[in-house]
C-alpha positions, -999 to +999 in steps of 0.1 A: -343-462-092-324-478-064-325-514-055-314-506-019-344-504+004-321-488+030-314-458+008-332-424+006-329-427-032-362-445-032-381-413-023-397-386-044-403-352-027-418-319-038-398-287-041-414-254-028-424-246-064-445-279-065-422-298-089-413-333-079-377-343-072-365-379-072-339-382-045-322-408-068-308-377-085-286-372-055-268-406-058-230-403-054-235-371-032-231-367+005-261-350+019-271-331+050-309-332+054-323-306+078-358-297+090-360-259+090-383-232+104-380-194+098-393-184+132-369-207+151-340-193+172-317-217+152-327-200+119-292-183+117-279-219+110-293-213+075-263-191+068-239-217+082-256-244+061-252-222+030-215-216+038-209-253+043-226-260+010-206-233-008-174-248+006-181-284-004-206-284-033-178-290-059-169-321-039-204-338-044-220-324-012-255-309-009-278-296+018-316-304+015-339-284+036-374-294+046-395-266+063-417-279+091-442-264+115-441-293+139-422-275+167-437-245+184-455-235+151-423-218+141-428-221+104-458-198+097-447-191+061-458-209+030-443-216-005-424-186-020-425-168+014-402-195+028-377-194-001-377-155+000-370-156+037-341-180+033-326-162+003-330-126+015-319-132+051-293-159+047-283-162+010-296-198+008-291-214-026-296-251-016-328-269-024-358-261-002-386-286-003-423-284+004-434-278+040-439-312+056-444-329+090-413-345+103-426-365+133-455-385+145-480-406+125-484-378+099-447-375+092-436-375+056-424-410+045-389-397+040-387-385+076-403-418+089-374-435+070-347-411+083-357-415+119-364-452+122-336-479+123-361-505+113-365-487+080-330-472+074-310-500+089-286-478+108-301-455+135-331-442+152-334-405+158-366-386+152-364-348+152-372-333+186-369-297+173-361-277+142-327-280+126-322-317+133-296-328+108-292-362+091-260-371+074-264-393+043-236-411+025-231-413-013-251-445-014-281-427+002-278-444+035-284-426+068-250-427+086-253-401+114-274-373+128-268-340+147-291-323+172-303-288+165-278-272+189-249-287+168-240-260+143-234-270+107-199-256+109-189-275+140-157-295+135-173-328+142-199-322+115-173-311+090-150-340+098-177-366+093-187-350+060-151-348+048-146-385+057-176-394+035-164-373+006-129-388+005 
């Protein structure tokens, strides 16, 4: 485990198949954590997220997706339906986790941590819609975020990721 309380490495989350994943397994990787929804107009970003992952996965980069029905009830799917939607429509190969809440008092502890400077030590930014992206450094610290309308392949996103990878 991590001894850094300002790191995401302290959390355990469940994959869509129900198995538990310790985020400590992602130490020394740069991460982009995204709340996704299959019925959202931003869903085509899944393809761009996969392209980004394909381009950078050999450089210790990973995308972690968390389906959420918090915004406009745009994630009606459950379990395998979510992974099938992502794989069939967008070729997604990155990890997709269990559907969770990402805002409010019922938010998953990981998302409470990601969105609150008092917890993560760096920034406050709770998702206001689907496809809000958090950039995590190799130490598991939240270092930046991108609003849903910022595409994963935008130059500012890629530059910040590249900086963390080098």
